All heavy atoms as TSV, in Angstrom:
chain	resi	resn	atom	element	x	y	z
A	1	MET	N	N	-29.119	0.083	21.374
A	1	MET	CA	C	-28.583	-1.254	21.196
A	1	MET	C	C	-28.871	-2.067	22.456
A	1	MET	O	O	-28.663	-1.610	23.570
A	1	MET	CB	C	-27.076	-1.167	20.953
A	1	MET	CG	C	-26.462	-2.469	20.589
A	1	MET	SD	S	-24.851	-2.117	19.853
A	1	MET	CE	C	-23.955	-3.504	20.365
A	2	ALA	N	N	-29.362	-3.285	22.285
A	2	ALA	CA	C	-29.721	-4.135	23.414
A	2	ALA	C	C	-28.476	-4.659	24.121
A	2	ALA	O	O	-27.450	-4.914	23.495
A	2	ALA	CB	C	-30.565	-5.301	22.920
A	3	LYS	N	N	-28.587	-4.794	25.444
A	3	LYS	CA	C	-27.491	-5.352	26.222
A	3	LYS	C	C	-27.444	-6.864	26.030
A	3	LYS	O	O	-28.470	-7.504	25.857
A	3	LYS	CB	C	-27.694	-5.076	27.707
A	3	LYS	CG	C	-27.340	-3.696	28.155
A	3	LYS	CD	C	-27.447	-3.644	29.668
A	3	LYS	CE	C	-26.825	-2.402	30.208
A	3	LYS	NZ	N	-26.913	-2.368	31.671
A	4	THR	N	N	-26.247	-7.411	26.094
A	4	THR	CA	C	-26.110	-8.857	26.050
A	4	THR	C	C	-26.470	-9.424	27.421
A	4	THR	O	O	-26.487	-8.705	28.422
A	4	THR	CB	C	-24.666	-9.273	25.708
A	4	THR	OG1	O	-23.805	-8.818	26.756
A	4	THR	CG2	C	-24.217	-8.697	24.378
A	5	ILE	N	N	-26.766	-10.717	27.473
A	5	ILE	CA	C	-27.061	-11.372	28.752
A	5	ILE	C	C	-25.875	-11.200	29.692
A	5	ILE	O	O	-26.040	-10.961	30.881
A	5	ILE	CB	C	-27.378	-12.856	28.534
A	5	ILE	CG1	C	-28.660	-13.009	27.727
A	5	ILE	CG2	C	-27.520	-13.586	29.862
A	5	ILE	CD1	C	-28.946	-14.420	27.283
A	6	PHE	N	N	-24.685	-11.314	29.147
A	6	PHE	CA	C	-23.469	-11.175	29.947
A	6	PHE	C	C	-23.411	-9.815	30.631
A	6	PHE	O	O	-23.139	-9.715	31.815
A	6	PHE	CB	C	-22.251	-11.400	29.046
A	6	PHE	CG	C	-20.936	-11.344	29.769
A	6	PHE	CD1	C	-20.577	-12.346	30.654
A	6	PHE	CD2	C	-20.057	-10.308	29.556
A	6	PHE	CE1	C	-19.368	-12.302	31.322
A	6	PHE	CE2	C	-18.839	-10.252	30.206
A	6	PHE	CZ	C	-18.500	-11.261	31.102
A	7	LYS	N	N	-23.711	-8.755	29.882
A	7	LYS	CA	C	-23.682	-7.397	30.448
A	7	LYS	C	C	-24.824	-7.194	31.443
A	7	LYS	O	O	-24.662	-6.521	32.448
A	7	LYS	CB	C	-23.750	-6.357	29.354
A	7	LYS	CG	C	-22.446	-6.203	28.627
A	7	LYS	CD	C	-22.212	-4.773	28.334
A	7	LYS	CE	C	-20.827	-4.644	27.767
A	7	LYS	NZ	N	-20.300	-3.343	27.918
A	8	GLU	N	N	-26.006	-7.786	31.178
A	8	GLU	CA	C	-27.128	-7.661	32.103
A	8	GLU	C	C	-26.804	-8.278	33.456
A	8	GLU	O	O	-27.297	-7.823	34.477
A	8	GLU	CB	C	-28.378	-8.324	31.523
A	8	GLU	CG	C	-29.017	-7.533	30.418
A	8	GLU	CD	C	-30.238	-8.214	29.846
A	8	GLU	OE1	O	-30.718	-9.204	30.442
A	8	GLU	OE2	O	-30.720	-7.757	28.805
A	9	LEU	N	N	-25.983	-9.314	33.476
A	9	LEU	CA	C	-25.609	-9.972	34.725
A	9	LEU	C	C	-24.414	-9.297	35.396
A	9	LEU	O	O	-23.896	-9.798	36.381
A	9	LEU	CB	C	-25.286	-11.448	34.470
A	9	LEU	CG	C	-26.476	-12.306	34.069
A	9	LEU	CD1	C	-26.023	-13.698	33.683
A	9	LEU	CD2	C	-27.486	-12.370	35.204
A	10	GLY	N	N	-23.978	-8.173	34.871
A	10	GLY	CA	C	-22.897	-7.427	35.494
A	10	GLY	C	C	-21.519	-7.760	34.948
A	10	GLY	O	O	-20.515	-7.378	35.522
A	11	GLY	N	N	-21.463	-8.481	33.846
A	11	GLY	CA	C	-20.176	-8.832	33.251
A	11	GLY	C	C	-19.549	-7.660	32.528
A	11	GLY	O	O	-20.208	-6.681	32.194
A	12	ARG	N	N	-18.256	-7.752	32.326
A	12	ARG	CA	C	-17.561	-6.701	31.588
A	12	ARG	C	C	-16.532	-7.350	30.664
A	12	ARG	O	O	-16.175	-8.507	30.827
A	12	ARG	CB	C	-16.903	-5.694	32.524
A	12	ARG	CG	C	-15.826	-6.268	33.395
A	12	ARG	CD	C	-15.286	-5.205	34.366
A	12	ARG	NE	N	-14.258	-5.769	35.193
A	12	ARG	CZ	C	-12.972	-5.877	34.859
A	12	ARG	NH1	N	-12.565	-5.429	33.691
A	12	ARG	NH2	N	-12.100	-6.418	35.659
A	13	TYR	N	N	-16.101	-6.586	29.687
A	13	TYR	CA	C	-15.142	-7.069	28.705
A	13	TYR	C	C	-13.808	-6.349	28.878
A	13	TYR	O	O	-13.783	-5.190	29.249
A	13	TYR	CB	C	-15.652	-6.834	27.282
A	13	TYR	CG	C	-16.893	-7.613	26.949
A	13	TYR	CD1	C	-18.160	-7.068	27.098
A	13	TYR	CD2	C	-16.789	-8.915	26.477
A	13	TYR	CE1	C	-19.294	-7.793	26.789
A	13	TYR	CE2	C	-17.922	-9.642	26.165
A	13	TYR	CZ	C	-19.168	-9.081	26.323
A	13	TYR	OH	O	-20.283	-9.812	26.018
A	14	GLU	N	N	-12.716	-7.054	28.606
A	14	GLU	CA	C	-11.382	-6.455	28.601
A	14	GLU	C	C	-10.843	-6.516	27.182
A	14	GLU	O	O	-10.999	-7.530	26.502
A	14	GLU	CB	C	-10.440	-7.230	29.521
A	14	GLU	CG	C	-10.800	-7.142	30.977
A	14	GLU	CD	C	-9.861	-7.954	31.855
A	14	GLU	OE1	O	-9.018	-8.708	31.319
A	14	GLU	OE2	O	-9.990	-7.841	33.070
A	15	ARG	N	N	-10.228	-5.431	26.724
A	15	ARG	CA	C	-9.651	-5.409	25.383
A	15	ARG	C	C	-8.263	-6.028	25.430
A	15	ARG	O	O	-7.418	-5.665	26.226
A	15	ARG	CB	C	-9.572	-3.983	24.865
A	15	ARG	CG	C	-9.026	-3.922	23.438
A	15	ARG	CD	C	-9.184	-2.573	22.812
A	15	ARG	NE	N	-10.559	-2.173	22.587
A	15	ARG	CZ	C	-11.302	-2.622	21.557
A	15	ARG	NH1	N	-10.810	-3.465	20.703
A	15	ARG	NH2	N	-12.532	-2.200	21.412
A	16	GLN	N	N	-8.046	-7.009	24.560
A	16	GLN	CA	C	-6.732	-7.627	24.401
A	16	GLN	C	C	-6.408	-7.589	22.916
A	16	GLN	O	O	-6.927	-8.391	22.145
A	16	GLN	CB	C	-6.719	-9.061	24.929
A	16	GLN	CG	C	-6.889	-9.121	26.429
A	16	GLN	CD	C	-6.769	-10.528	26.968
A	16	GLN	OE1	O	-6.500	-11.471	26.237
A	16	GLN	NE2	N	-6.973	-10.670	28.255
A	17	GLY	N	N	-5.584	-6.626	22.543
A	17	GLY	CA	C	-5.297	-6.426	21.125
A	17	GLY	C	C	-6.537	-5.930	20.416
A	17	GLY	O	O	-7.154	-4.951	20.814
A	18	ASP	N	N	-6.961	-6.646	19.374
A	18	ASP	CA	C	-8.160	-6.275	18.612
A	18	ASP	C	C	-9.420	-6.943	19.137
A	18	ASP	O	O	-10.493	-6.774	18.568
A	18	ASP	CB	C	-7.981	-6.665	17.138
A	18	ASP	CG	C	-6.915	-5.828	16.452
A	18	ASP	OD1	O	-6.629	-4.727	16.943
A	18	ASP	OD2	O	-6.373	-6.282	15.426
A	19	TYR	N	N	-9.322	-7.710	20.214
A	19	TYR	CA	C	-10.443	-8.520	20.677
A	19	TYR	C	C	-10.969	-8.057	22.023
A	19	TYR	O	O	-10.221	-7.559	22.860
A	19	TYR	CB	C	-10.015	-9.995	20.794
A	19	TYR	CG	C	-9.495	-10.553	19.505
A	19	TYR	CD1	C	-8.132	-10.646	19.271
A	19	TYR	CD2	C	-10.361	-10.945	18.506
A	19	TYR	CE1	C	-7.648	-11.143	18.078
A	19	TYR	CE2	C	-9.889	-11.438	17.309
A	19	TYR	CZ	C	-8.530	-11.539	17.098
A	19	TYR	OH	O	-8.058	-12.020	15.916
A	20	LEU	N	N	-12.273	-8.229	22.238
A	20	LEU	CA	C	-12.883	-8.002	23.541
A	20	LEU	C	C	-13.099	-9.372	24.177
A	20	LEU	O	O	-13.811	-10.215	23.645
A	20	LEU	CB	C	-14.217	-7.281	23.403
A	20	LEU	CG	C	-14.141	-5.826	22.990
A	20	LEU	CD1	C	-15.547	-5.276	22.751
A	20	LEU	CD2	C	-13.435	-5.006	24.047
A	21	ILE	N	N	-12.468	-9.593	25.323
A	21	ILE	CA	C	-12.531	-10.870	26.014
A	21	ILE	C	C	-13.374	-10.690	27.271
A	21	ILE	O	O	-13.148	-9.756	28.052
A	21	ILE	CB	C	-11.106	-11.344	26.416
A	21	ILE	CG1	C	-10.181	-11.345	25.209
A	21	ILE	CG2	C	-11.153	-12.698	27.105
A	21	ILE	CD1	C	-10.565	-12.309	24.116
A	22	PRO	N	N	-14.374	-11.582	27.523
A	22	PRO	CA	C	-15.161	-11.456	28.752
A	22	PRO	C	C	-14.281	-11.647	29.985
A	22	PRO	O	O	-13.460	-12.555	30.036
A	22	PRO	CB	C	-16.184	-12.585	28.653
A	22	PRO	CG	C	-16.178	-13.007	27.236
A	22	PRO	CD	C	-14.844	-12.674	26.683
A	23	CYS	N	N	-14.445	-10.779	30.950
A	23	CYS	CA	C	-13.743	-10.894	32.225
A	23	CYS	C	C	-14.645	-11.712	33.138
A	23	CYS	O	O	-15.735	-11.278	33.498
A	23	CYS	CB	C	-13.488	-9.508	32.803
A	23	CYS	SG	S	-12.635	-9.568	34.377
A	24	LEU	N	N	-14.231	-12.914	33.493
A	24	LEU	CA	C	-15.090	-13.830	34.234
A	24	LEU	C	C	-14.805	-13.855	35.727
A	24	LEU	O	O	-15.048	-14.842	36.398
A	24	LEU	CB	C	-14.974	-15.243	33.644
A	24	LEU	CG	C	-15.418	-15.362	32.196
A	24	LEU	CD1	C	-15.225	-16.768	31.679
A	24	LEU	CD2	C	-16.872	-14.947	32.032
A	25	THR	N	N	-14.306	-12.761	36.274
A	25	THR	CA	C	-14.139	-12.688	37.719
A	25	THR	C	C	-15.465	-12.296	38.350
A	25	THR	O	O	-16.279	-11.617	37.737
A	25	THR	CB	C	-13.064	-11.664	38.111
A	25	THR	OG1	O	-13.442	-10.398	37.587
A	25	THR	CG2	C	-11.704	-12.056	37.580
A	26	ILE	N	N	-15.686	-12.733	39.570
A	26	ILE	CA	C	-16.941	-12.440	40.254
A	26	ILE	C	C	-16.860	-11.049	40.870
A	26	ILE	O	O	-16.008	-10.797	41.714
A	26	ILE	CB	C	-17.225	-13.481	41.351
A	26	ILE	CG1	C	-17.361	-14.864	40.740
A	26	ILE	CG2	C	-18.472	-13.116	42.138
A	26	ILE	CD1	C	-17.487	-15.974	41.753
A	27	PRO	N	N	-17.749	-10.129	40.442
A	27	PRO	CA	C	-17.756	-8.792	41.037
A	27	PRO	C	C	-18.107	-8.865	42.523
A	27	PRO	O	O	-18.772	-9.784	42.976
A	27	PRO	CB	C	-18.859	-8.063	40.264
A	27	PRO	CG	C	-19.082	-8.862	39.032
A	27	PRO	CD	C	-18.706	-10.266	39.365
A	28	ALA	N	N	-17.687	-7.882	43.307
A	28	ALA	CA	C	-17.885	-7.879	44.757
A	28	ALA	C	C	-19.351	-8.029	45.140
A	28	ALA	O	O	-19.700	-8.739	46.065
A	28	ALA	CB	C	-17.302	-6.605	45.349
A	29	GLU	N	N	-20.269	-7.340	44.416
A	29	GLU	CA	C	-21.688	-7.430	44.797
A	29	GLU	C	C	-22.286	-8.805	44.477
A	29	GLU	O	O	-23.365	-9.123	44.943
A	29	GLU	CB	C	-22.485	-6.311	44.135
A	29	GLU	CG	C	-22.726	-6.442	42.633
A	29	GLU	CD	C	-21.665	-5.621	41.868
A	29	GLU	OE1	O	-20.714	-5.122	42.487
A	29	GLU	OE2	O	-21.767	-5.482	40.686
A	30	LYS	N	N	-21.597	-9.601	43.694
A	30	LYS	CA	C	-22.109	-10.930	43.357
A	30	LYS	C	C	-21.619	-11.998	44.334
A	30	LYS	O	O	-21.972	-13.151	44.222
A	30	LYS	CB	C	-21.665	-11.339	41.950
A	30	LYS	CG	C	-22.063	-10.377	40.861
A	30	LYS	CD	C	-23.545	-10.360	40.656
A	30	LYS	CE	C	-23.860	-9.431	39.497
A	30	LYS	NZ	N	-25.209	-9.007	39.458
A	31	ALA	N	N	-20.779	-11.630	45.293
A	31	ALA	CA	C	-20.144	-12.603	46.176
A	31	ALA	C	C	-21.159	-13.419	46.977
A	31	ALA	O	O	-20.950	-14.596	47.223
A	31	ALA	CB	C	-19.170	-11.912	47.117
A	32	GLU	N	N	-22.281	-12.814	47.381
A	32	GLU	CA	C	-23.249	-13.568	48.181
A	32	GLU	C	C	-23.990	-14.620	47.359
A	32	GLU	O	O	-24.498	-15.575	47.902
A	32	GLU	CB	C	-24.244	-12.632	48.868
A	32	GLU	CG	C	-25.198	-11.957	47.910
A	32	GLU	CD	C	-25.023	-10.453	47.881
A	32	GLU	OE1	O	-24.065	-9.938	48.450
A	32	GLU	OE2	O	-25.886	-9.819	47.270
A	33	ASN	N	N	-24.066	-14.449	46.050
A	33	ASN	CA	C	-24.727	-15.421	45.172
A	33	ASN	C	C	-23.718	-16.019	44.198
A	33	ASN	O	O	-24.027	-16.220	43.035
A	33	ASN	CB	C	-25.861	-14.748	44.389
A	33	ASN	CG	C	-26.954	-14.237	45.290
A	33	ASN	OD1	O	-27.265	-14.860	46.293
A	33	ASN	ND2	N	-27.537	-13.111	44.949
A	34	ALA	N	N	-22.531	-16.303	44.684
A	34	ALA	CA	C	-21.441	-16.727	43.811
A	34	ALA	C	C	-21.773	-18.004	43.037
A	34	ALA	O	O	-21.468	-18.117	41.861
A	34	ALA	CB	C	-20.160	-16.917	44.614
A	35	LEU	N	N	-22.423	-18.965	43.680
A	35	LEU	CA	C	-22.725	-20.229	43.006
A	35	LEU	C	C	-23.737	-20.020	41.881
A	35	LEU	O	O	-23.560	-20.545	40.777
A	35	LEU	CB	C	-23.248	-21.244	44.018
A	35	LEU	CG	C	-23.368	-22.673	43.521
A	35	LEU	CD1	C	-22.024	-23.191	43.010
A	35	LEU	CD2	C	-23.882	-23.573	44.635
A	36	GLU	N	N	-24.770	-19.233	42.131
A	36	GLU	CA	C	-25.755	-18.943	41.090
A	36	GLU	C	C	-25.112	-18.173	39.938
A	36	GLU	O	O	-25.334	-18.474	38.769
A	36	GLU	CB	C	-26.909	-18.129	41.667
A	36	GLU	CG	C	-27.946	-17.749	40.626
A	36	GLU	CD	C	-29.022	-16.838	41.173
A	36	GLU	OE1	O	-29.032	-16.559	42.388
A	36	GLU	OE2	O	-29.843	-16.386	40.363
A	37	TRP	N	N	-24.298	-17.170	40.272
A	37	TRP	CA	C	-23.636	-16.365	39.253
A	37	TRP	C	C	-22.724	-17.224	38.393
A	37	TRP	O	O	-22.711	-17.109	37.165
A	37	TRP	CB	C	-22.840	-15.242	39.926
A	37	TRP	CG	C	-22.299	-14.232	38.971
A	37	TRP	CD1	C	-22.936	-13.138	38.493
A	37	TRP	CD2	C	-20.996	-14.232	38.367
A	37	TRP	NE1	N	-22.114	-12.446	37.643
A	37	TRP	CE2	C	-20.928	-13.096	37.544
A	37	TRP	CE3	C	-19.901	-15.066	38.443
A	37	TRP	CZ2	C	-19.799	-12.791	36.812
A	37	TRP	CZ3	C	-18.778	-14.759	37.713
A	37	TRP	CH2	C	-18.729	-13.638	36.905
A	38	THR	N	N	-21.979	-18.128	39.039
A	38	THR	CA	C	-21.080	-19.017	38.305
A	38	THR	C	C	-21.869	-19.928	37.372
A	38	THR	O	O	-21.471	-20.148	36.223
A	38	THR	CB	C	-20.243	-19.861	39.287
A	38	THR	OG1	O	-19.507	-18.981	40.133
A	38	THR	CG2	C	-19.289	-20.770	38.560
A	39	GLY	N	N	-22.993	-20.446	37.833
A	39	GLY	CA	C	-23.837	-21.287	36.990
A	39	GLY	C	C	-24.344	-20.542	35.766
A	39	GLY	O	O	-24.347	-21.072	34.655
A	40	ARG	N	N	-24.761	-19.296	35.966
A	40	ARG	CA	C	-25.241	-18.492	34.833
A	40	ARG	C	C	-24.114	-18.201	33.839
A	40	ARG	O	O	-24.321	-18.241	32.630
A	40	ARG	CB	C	-25.856	-17.194	35.332
A	40	ARG	CG	C	-27.176	-17.404	36.014
A	40	ARG	CD	C	-27.732	-16.093	36.494
A	40	ARG	NE	N	-28.989	-16.300	37.171
A	40	ARG	CZ	C	-30.002	-15.452	37.095
A	40	ARG	NH1	N	-29.899	-14.341	36.396
A	40	ARG	NH2	N	-31.111	-15.699	37.735
A	41	MET	N	N	-22.930	-17.894	34.350
A	41	MET	CA	C	-21.788	-17.628	33.460
A	41	MET	C	C	-21.411	-18.884	32.677
A	41	MET	O	O	-21.096	-18.814	31.490
A	41	MET	CB	C	-20.581	-17.120	34.251
A	41	MET	CG	C	-20.727	-15.729	34.813
A	41	MET	SD	S	-20.942	-14.475	33.531
A	41	MET	CE	C	-22.634	-14.003	33.824
A	42	ASN	N	N	-21.449	-20.048	33.325
A	42	ASN	CA	C	-21.167	-21.300	32.615
A	42	ASN	C	C	-22.197	-21.561	31.526
A	42	ASN	O	O	-21.869	-22.054	30.452
A	42	ASN	CB	C	-21.110	-22.469	33.598
A	42	ASN	CG	C	-19.860	-22.467	34.429
A	42	ASN	OD1	O	-18.861	-21.858	34.062
A	42	ASN	ND2	N	-19.917	-23.136	35.567
A	43	ASN	N	N	-23.455	-21.222	31.798
A	43	ASN	CA	C	-24.509	-21.381	30.800
A	43	ASN	C	C	-24.257	-20.468	29.604
A	43	ASN	O	O	-24.392	-20.888	28.446
A	43	ASN	CB	C	-25.869	-21.087	31.419
A	43	ASN	CG	C	-27.005	-21.352	30.470
A	43	ASN	OD1	O	-26.930	-22.237	29.634
A	43	ASN	ND2	N	-28.060	-20.581	30.596
A	44	ILE	N	N	-23.873	-19.222	29.869
A	44	ILE	CA	C	-23.575	-18.275	28.786
A	44	ILE	C	C	-22.408	-18.788	27.951
A	44	ILE	O	O	-22.440	-18.746	26.720
A	44	ILE	CB	C	-23.288	-16.879	29.355
A	44	ILE	CG1	C	-24.566	-16.293	29.945
A	44	ILE	CG2	C	-22.694	-15.962	28.298
A	44	ILE	CD1	C	-24.362	-15.048	30.757
A	45	ARG	N	N	-21.370	-19.299	28.617
A	45	ARG	CA	C	-20.205	-19.819	27.900
A	45	ARG	C	C	-20.597	-21.008	27.015
A	45	ARG	O	O	-20.165	-21.109	25.868
A	45	ARG	CB	C	-19.126	-20.241	28.884
A	45	ARG	CG	C	-17.851	-20.671	28.191
A	45	ARG	CD	C	-16.809	-21.209	29.112
A	45	ARG	NE	N	-16.795	-20.504	30.389
A	45	ARG	CZ	C	-15.898	-20.703	31.318
A	45	ARG	NH1	N	-14.935	-21.564	31.134
A	45	ARG	NH2	N	-15.951	-20.051	32.456
A	46	ALA	N	N	-21.440	-21.908	27.536
A	46	ALA	CA	C	-21.876	-23.070	26.760
A	46	ALA	C	C	-22.696	-22.634	25.544
A	46	ALA	O	O	-22.512	-23.160	24.442
A	46	ALA	CB	C	-22.681	-24.022	27.636
A	47	CYS	N	N	-23.583	-21.668	25.739
A	47	CYS	CA	C	-24.393	-21.159	24.614
A	47	CYS	C	C	-23.512	-20.515	23.549
A	47	CYS	O	O	-23.722	-20.725	22.352
A	47	CYS	CB	C	-25.421	-20.152	25.117
A	47	CYS	SG	S	-26.734	-20.885	26.101
A	48	ALA	N	N	-22.533	-19.742	23.986
A	48	ALA	CA	C	-21.627	-19.110	23.028
A	48	ALA	C	C	-20.838	-20.156	22.256
A	48	ALA	O	O	-20.649	-20.043	21.045
A	48	ALA	CB	C	-20.671	-18.158	23.749
A	49	GLY	N	N	-20.404	-21.209	22.946
A	49	GLY	CA	C	-19.681	-22.297	22.275
A	49	GLY	C	C	-20.535	-22.983	21.222
A	49	GLY	O	O	-20.056	-23.304	20.135
A	50	GLU	N	N	-21.810	-23.206	21.544
A	50	GLU	CA	C	-22.721	-23.820	20.572
A	50	GLU	C	C	-22.902	-22.929	19.351
A	50	GLU	O	O	-22.906	-23.418	18.216
A	50	GLU	CB	C	-24.075	-24.080	21.220
A	50	GLU	CG	C	-24.065	-25.213	22.219
A	50	GLU	CD	C	-25.417	-25.420	22.866
A	50	GLU	OE1	O	-26.433	-24.984	22.285
A	50	GLU	OE2	O	-25.445	-26.019	23.953
A	51	ILE	N	N	-23.048	-21.630	19.571
A	51	ILE	CA	C	-23.228	-20.702	18.452
A	51	ILE	C	C	-21.985	-20.688	17.563
A	51	ILE	O	O	-22.084	-20.750	16.337
A	51	ILE	CB	C	-23.546	-19.278	18.972
A	51	ILE	CG1	C	-24.931	-19.270	19.610
A	51	ILE	CG2	C	-23.446	-18.250	17.851
A	51	ILE	CD1	C	-25.248	-18.007	20.381
A	52	VAL	N	N	-20.812	-20.644	18.176
A	52	VAL	CA	C	-19.563	-20.638	17.401
A	52	VAL	C	C	-19.460	-21.929	16.593
A	52	VAL	O	O	-19.149	-21.907	15.403
A	52	VAL	CB	C	-18.339	-20.469	18.327
A	52	VAL	CG1	C	-17.050	-20.762	17.592
A	52	VAL	CG2	C	-18.317	-19.061	18.901
A	53	ASN	N	N	-19.734	-23.056	17.230
A	53	ASN	CA	C	-19.646	-24.330	16.516
A	53	ASN	C	C	-20.621	-24.404	15.357
A	53	ASN	O	O	-20.260	-24.816	14.255
A	53	ASN	CB	C	-19.902	-25.500	17.478
A	53	ASN	CG	C	-18.752	-25.735	18.414
A	53	ASN	OD1	O	-17.633	-25.313	18.164
A	53	ASN	ND2	N	-19.027	-26.391	19.523
A	54	GLU	N	N	-21.867	-24.025	15.590
A	54	GLU	CA	C	-22.899	-24.128	14.558
A	54	GLU	C	C	-22.717	-23.121	13.429
A	54	GLU	O	O	-22.834	-23.465	12.254
A	54	GLU	CB	C	-24.291	-23.930	15.172
A	54	GLU	CG	C	-24.778	-25.118	15.961
A	54	GLU	CD	C	-25.021	-26.330	15.068
A	54	GLU	OE1	O	-25.593	-26.167	13.971
A	54	GLU	OE2	O	-24.641	-27.424	15.500
A	55	GLU	N	N	-22.464	-21.876	13.756
A	55	GLU	CA	C	-22.488	-20.812	12.755
A	55	GLU	C	C	-21.143	-20.539	12.104
A	55	GLU	O	O	-21.085	-20.026	11.006
A	55	GLU	CB	C	-23.023	-19.539	13.384
A	55	GLU	CG	C	-24.341	-19.772	14.072
A	55	GLU	CD	C	-25.380	-18.755	13.710
A	55	GLU	OE1	O	-25.049	-17.764	13.064
A	55	GLU	OE2	O	-26.520	-18.983	14.097
A	56	ILE	N	N	-20.055	-20.835	12.799
A	56	ILE	CA	C	-18.749	-20.481	12.256
A	56	ILE	C	C	-17.961	-21.716	11.836
A	56	ILE	O	O	-17.468	-21.797	10.719
A	56	ILE	CB	C	-17.936	-19.653	13.275
A	56	ILE	CG1	C	-18.673	-18.333	13.550
A	56	ILE	CG2	C	-16.537	-19.389	12.773
A	56	ILE	CD1	C	-18.060	-17.480	14.630
A	57	ILE	N	N	-17.852	-22.698	12.722
A	57	ILE	CA	C	-16.991	-23.824	12.443
A	57	ILE	C	C	-17.620	-24.820	11.471
A	57	ILE	O	O	-16.999	-25.227	10.493
A	57	ILE	CB	C	-16.574	-24.528	13.758
A	57	ILE	CG1	C	-15.736	-23.579	14.601
A	57	ILE	CG2	C	-15.818	-25.829	13.474
A	57	ILE	CD1	C	-15.370	-24.096	15.960
A	58	TYR	N	N	-18.873	-25.225	11.730
A	58	TYR	CA	C	-19.489	-26.281	10.930
A	58	TYR	C	C	-20.355	-25.771	9.797
A	58	TYR	O	O	-21.084	-26.520	9.181
A	58	TYR	CB	C	-20.310	-27.211	11.828
A	58	TYR	CG	C	-19.442	-27.919	12.841
A	58	TYR	CD1	C	-19.605	-27.700	14.200
A	58	TYR	CD2	C	-18.437	-28.787	12.431
A	58	TYR	CE1	C	-18.812	-28.334	15.127
A	58	TYR	CE2	C	-17.629	-29.427	13.351
A	58	TYR	CZ	C	-17.824	-29.202	14.691
A	58	TYR	OH	O	-17.037	-29.836	15.607
A	59	ASN	N	N	-20.282	-24.508	9.485
A	59	ASN	CA	C	-21.081	-23.960	8.383
A	59	ASN	C	C	-20.231	-23.572	7.212
A	59	ASN	O	O	-19.147	-23.310	7.164
A	59	ASN	CB	C	-21.872	-22.735	8.836
A	59	ASN	CG	C	-23.335	-22.908	8.580
A	59	ASN	OD1	O	-23.751	-23.870	7.965
A	59	ASN	ND2	N	-24.106	-21.989	9.097
């Protein structure tokens, strides 16, 4: 199974009830590139929002 972009960038998920929620804290090894990492995470969040809007809400 292919890794998601989120997992490739070192992201992890936390289980809350029946759902897996992305943990958006900056891992220690990412601290030196925090601004770049934050930009990439914001991009992933925006893409996910577009997919949810297009495929789930407006379809």
